[in-house]
C-alpha positions in Angstrom: -129.9 -80.4 -176.1 -127.3 -79.4 -173.5 -124.0 -78.1 -174.8 -122.0 -79.7 -172.0 -118.3 -79.9 -172.3 -115.6 -81.3 -170.0 -113.0 -78.6 -170.6 -113.5 -75.4 -168.6 -111.2 -73.5 -171.0 -113.9 -73.7 -173.7 -116.1 -71.3 -171.7 -113.4 -68.8 -170.7 -113.6 -65.8 -170.6 -116.9 -65.7 -168.8 -119.4 -62.9 -169.0 -119.3 -60.9 -165.8 -122.9 -61.8 -164.9 -122.1 -65.6 -165.2 -118.9 -65.1 -163.1 -120.8 -63.3 -160.4 -123.6 -65.9 -160.2 -121.0 -68.7 -160.0 -119.3 -66.9 -157.1 -122.6 -66.3 -155.4 -123.3 -70.1 -155.6 -119.9 -70.9 -154.0 -121.3 -72.3 -150.8 -123.0 -75.2 -152.6 -126.4 -74.5 -151.3 -129.6 -74.4 -153.4 -130.5 -70.7 -153.9 -133.5 -69.2 -155.7 -133.1 -66.3 -158.1 -133.8 -63.5 -155.6 -131.3 -65.0 -153.1 -128.7 -65.1 -155.8 -129.3 -61.4 -156.6 -128.9 -60.6 -152.9 -125.7 -62.7 -152.6 -124.1 -60.8 -155.6 -125.0 -57.5 -154.0 -123.6 -58.6 -150.6 -120.4 -60.0 -152.1 -119.6 -56.6 -153.6 -120.9 -54.6 -150.7 -123.6 -53.2 -153.0 -121.3 -52.1 -155.8 -122.4 -54.9 -158.2 -125.9 -56.0 -159.1 -127.5 -58.6 -161.4 -130.9 -57.5 -162.7 -133.6 -60.2 -163.0 -133.7 -60.3 -166.8 -129.9 -60.8 -166.9 -129.9 -63.3 -164.1 -132.6 -65.6 -165.5 -131.1 -65.5 -169.0 -127.7 -66.3 -167.5 -129.1 -69.1 -165.3 -130.8 -70.7 -168.4 -127.5 -70.6 -170.3 -125.6 -71.9 -167.2 -128.0 -74.9 -166.9 -127.5 -75.7 -170.6 -123.7 -75.5 -170.3 -123.7 -77.7 -167.2 -122.4 -75.0 -164.8 -125.4 -75.1 -162.5 -128.3 -77.5 -161.9 -131.9 -76.5 -161.2 -134.7 -77.9 -159.3 -138.3 -76.7 -158.6 -139.2 -75.7 -155.1 -141.3 -77.7 -152.7 -145.0 -78.1 -153.5 -145.9 -77.3 -150.0 -144.4 -73.8 -150.2 -146.7 -71.5 -148.2 -145.6 -68.2 -149.8 -148.7 -68.0 -152.0 -146.6 -67.0 -155.0 -145.4 -68.9 -157.9 -143.2 -72.0 -157.2 -139.6 -71.0 -157.0 -136.8 -72.6 -158.9 -133.5 -73.3 -157.0 -130.0 -73.4 -158.4 -126.7 -75.0 -157.3 -123.3 -74.9 -158.9 -122.0 -78.2 -160.3 -118.5 -79.6 -160.0 -118.0 -78.4 -163.6 -119.2 -75.0 -162.6 -116.6 -75.0 -159.8 -113.9 -75.9 -162.3 -114.9 -73.1 -164.7 -115.1 -70.4 -162.0 -111.7 -71.5 -160.8 -110.2 -71.3 -164.3 -111.8 -67.8 -164.8 -110.4 -66.7 -161.4 -106.9 -67.8 -162.3 -107.2 -65.9 -165.6 -108.3 -62.8 -163.8 -105.5 -63.2 -161.2 -102.9 -63.4 -164.1 -104.3 -60.1 -165.5 -104.1 -58.5 -162.0 -100.5 -59.7 -161.7 -99.7 -57.9 -165.0 -101.3 -54.7 -163.8 -99.3 -54.8 -160.6 -96.1 -55.5 -162.5 -96.7 -52.6 -164.9 -97.4 -50.3 -161.9 -101.0 -49.8 -162.9 -102.0 -51.0 -159.5 -100.1 -50.4 -156.2 -97.5 -53.0 -155.2 -95.7 -53.2 -158.5 -92.0 -53.3 -159.0 -90.0 -50.2 -158.4 
């Protein structure tokens, strides 16, 4: 049974892997797992990765929580490999990633104010 909720705050703070996947799915397109891994790497200019085991466990949890939806690939796929599964962020997933981003922004503001990061008060 899905554990869906309507309040994004119930899922905050997010695990880093889930946050990265939600960011990678920001364009609203259907992406398969390997494309999501590539998007995470590209977003971070190669500094961040999501390994396959972590990714697919996160995606299963995200589907259960209503953050992403999944669909099987086309039956006429000519790749010869197993049928791919594609994922897309839901509107609830968008609300959750926005809430997490706001939480992280507030933490960054504190770090700047305390002169931990450049740009703080003098």
